[in-house]
Steps between C-alpha positions, in 0.01 A plus 500: 500500500379682815725799435402509133128503582548748783669743260225440242225601743702783654525657155123468453407656832738795457259654249166361623255730675233444761193301388160447658453175691422188296151353470600183686617714795153652517345151474717379788406804709128439440540130579674570829271789588594612854769240565808724494803299610852419386548474122805408294499660153716285276644707309504876533546561124294819424437568872130565445352201683733520800398864543132417447500237774705721734253786449221253583656427842671170422840431653693467175833337425607546138748253350714559192847439359507837324674768705341772287148363552536494878666841515214653301244321718665643812500849346132481405407358841686779676327764288161351589587443868453126462690221674634221278779263595721402205695177446777496239570140403469241225199275551670171411753538780295687761411302812141603577398473864262216581138607562583871509246660267124537514493573127741452212420704191682398180387702200710431188792379711495120466505451123875537448625159607535146371262228612734369771584852622132596507409199711782566746402867536131420545582251775705764682218751473237252620705420808536871574122556519329453836245222520150605385635807321534589133709528187401702192674432169489641147711338226510498121265260323589259219238691298704819522607666175868442578462123536702311234665821376814463707781241503380184675710381795255237629123443499328838547832670583657744252778753458492831314834680504556586868156399625371157603130412512309199632140467377238328718166324458236425764590131532860589577387751762273241658792261529717765666234573762338159539553517878324839528132589478466666161248780533542657158678373190426639157648641183444867431563741214631843588637815342857494623700819555872437467773686686529740202121561501424311179178292512401163357259213568643223712378186678565403859415223744377632836497286813374570853577215740483426873752298698340205681 
């Protein structure tokens, strides 16, 4: 499955171009203000947010299992004289260091897994954040237009050809981060720009949380 999904995303990123940073990246930047420290961007995907944080003086590590995505990120970073460390790995098998990161930023990167996989990954990420520091998450909402359209694998978890999608609600997010201080948790509607530059309305759940 890992190789299949890796090839799927490699094919997408071969033809994708550079995009402006996402709105949640700007929200995170405003929330942190002058606190520029070590940030893990999980995953690189369209490179935009890794480059945005690097250009804003964060020490960025960008994680992805797509070779193409990381190669393009490195090329863009080099062109802009930015420093970004890349990590090529699959998240379900990667052994994150304990209490390494000041910030973990996960925009559209955690809604591809089953319930059990999601919980295991979240626990690994929480352990990798330093005490009193932060995680920022954006995932697909159960109110999204794609919900119920795909083949159901389990509650809120669907398959559409080569792509898997897990849809979230606020109660589920609260349960995942019950041991954190939840600073922000809400559903938002956004115009979403896909990798091929088509646009459509979509719904997300955004969470900002602090490790206690």
